[in-house]
C-alpha positions in Angstrom: 101.6 163.9 214.0 104.7 165.5 215.5 106.4 165.7 212.1 103.3 167.2 210.5 102.9 169.8 213.3 106.6 170.7 213.0 106.3 171.2 209.3 103.3 173.5 209.8 105.2 175.5 212.4 108.2 175.9 210.1 106.0 176.7 207.1 104.0 179.4 208.8 106.7 182.1 208.8 107.4 181.5 205.1 103.7 181.8 204.3 103.4 185.0 206.3 106.4 186.5 204.7 105.3 185.6 201.3 101.8 186.9 201.8 102.6 190.0 203.7 106.1 190.9 202.6 106.9 190.1 199.0 104.0 190.3 196.7 101.0 192.0 198.2 102.6 195.3 199.2 102.2 198.9 198.4 104.7 199.6 195.7 106.1 202.7 197.4 106.2 201.8 201.0 107.0 198.1 201.1 104.2 197.5 203.6 100.9 195.6 203.5 98.5 197.6 201.3 95.5 199.4 202.6 92.3 197.5 201.9 90.1 200.4 202.9 87.7 201.0 205.7 85.5 198.2 207.1 84.3 196.5 210.2 85.9 193.2 211.1 82.6 191.3 210.4 82.1 192.9 206.9 85.8 192.3 206.0 85.4 188.7 207.1 82.4 188.3 204.8 84.5 189.7 201.9 87.2 187.1 202.6 84.7 184.3 202.7 83.4 185.4 199.2 87.0 185.6 198.0 87.8 182.1 199.2 84.6 180.9 197.7 85.6 182.3 194.3 89.0 180.5 194.6 87.1 177.3 195.5 85.0 177.7 192.3 88.1 177.8 190.2 89.3 174.4 191.5 86.8 172.8 189.2 87.0 169.2 190.7 84.7 167.5 193.1 85.8 167.3 196.7 85.2 168.8 200.2 86.6 171.6 202.2 87.6 171.9 205.8 85.2 173.7 208.2 87.1 176.9 208.9 86.3 180.5 209.5 88.3 183.7 208.9 90.0 185.3 211.8 91.3 188.8 212.6 95.0 189.6 213.0 97.1 192.7 213.5 98.6 194.8 210.7 102.3 195.1 211.3 103.3 198.5 212.6 99.8 199.8 212.9 97.5 200.6 215.9 95.8 197.3 216.9 92.6 199.1 217.9 91.9 200.5 214.5 93.8 198.4 211.9 93.4 194.7 211.1 93.8 192.0 208.5 91.6 189.0 207.8 93.1 185.5 207.4 91.1 182.6 206.1 93.0 179.2 206.2 91.2 176.2 204.7 91.9 172.9 203.0 90.4 171.2 199.9 90.3 167.4 199.8 89.5 166.1 196.3 87.1 163.2 195.9 89.9 161.3 194.2 93.6 161.6 194.9 94.3 161.8 191.1 92.3 165.0 191.0 94.8 166.9 193.2 97.1 167.6 190.2 94.1 168.7 188.1 92.9 171.1 190.9 96.3 172.7 191.3 96.8 173.1 187.5 93.3 174.6 187.2 94.2 177.2 189.9 97.5 177.9 188.2 95.8 178.7 184.9 92.5 180.2 186.2 93.7 182.5 188.9 95.4 184.9 186.4 92.2 185.0 184.4 90.3 186.3 187.5 92.6 189.2 188.5 95.3 187.2 190.4 99.0 187.6 189.6 101.1 184.5 190.3 104.1 185.5 192.3 105.7 182.1 192.9 105.0 178.6 191.7 107.0 175.4 192.2 108.2 172.9 194.7 109.1 174.0 198.2 112.2 172.8 200.1 110.4 170.3 202.3 111.2 166.6 202.1 107.9 166.1 200.2 108.6 168.8 197.7 105.1 170.2 198.0 104.1 172.4 195.1 103.5 176.0 196.3 101.5 178.7 194.4 101.4 182.3 195.8 99.3 184.9 194.0 98.2 188.5 194.7 95.1 190.3 193.7 96.0 194.0 193.7 92.4 195.1 193.0 91.0 193.2 196.0 94.1 193.8 198.1 94.5 190.1 198.9 97.0 187.3 198.6 96.7 183.5 198.6 99.3 180.8 199.2 98.2 177.3 198.0 100.2 174.2 199.0 99.6 171.0 197.2 100.2 168.3 199.8 100.1 165.2 197.6 101.8 162.9 200.2 99.3 163.7 203.0 96.8 161.1 204.0 94.4 162.2 202.6 96.0 164.4 199.9 94.9 168.0 200.0 95.4 171.6 199.0 96.1 173.9 201.9 95.0 177.5 201.2 95.9 180.6 203.2 94.1 183.7 202.0 95.0 187.1 203.6 93.6 190.6 203.1 95.4 193.9 203.1 95.1 196.2 206.2 91.7 197.5 206.9 90.9 200.5 209.1 87.7 200.4 211.2 85.2 203.2 210.7 85.6 206.3 212.9 84.5 205.7 216.5 84.8 201.9 216.3 87.4 199.4 217.4 88.6 196.1 215.8 86.5 193.2 216.8 88.7 190.1 217.3 87.4 186.6 216.4 
């Protein structure tokens, strides 16, 4: 458990940098792109639908973790009026052999559905987990998917993040 927690703590900055700093950025400013105007709840609903679309692309039987999107700050922006939505969830295939099939389907299907793969390949961990990071410029969102074949049980770990939203005039960010 301690090793698994340490690996997650070490991986979090990499995931955050990848999703918010490298691929899904405004081309001119080098910052997280604007995703438009929305309430936190409505933006959360959009993120659930986006995650559901990614789930549909997996194409193998399995189950998902019970997780919900959460609200986070936009770097360098007023925390009362700007926010991002994160949705972290896991997919556990019905059969361990289906893990490779699921990851390969995502690698081929995401680009067919508006996603641009930014990185793909093994990470530097002892397990050499396969990482896929993709951006969807139209939806102002990014996803990082880690294939954790040596976990018990094996799984895909998915981190979906939105661009920066601004709340409508007269409202404040609702945190959940």
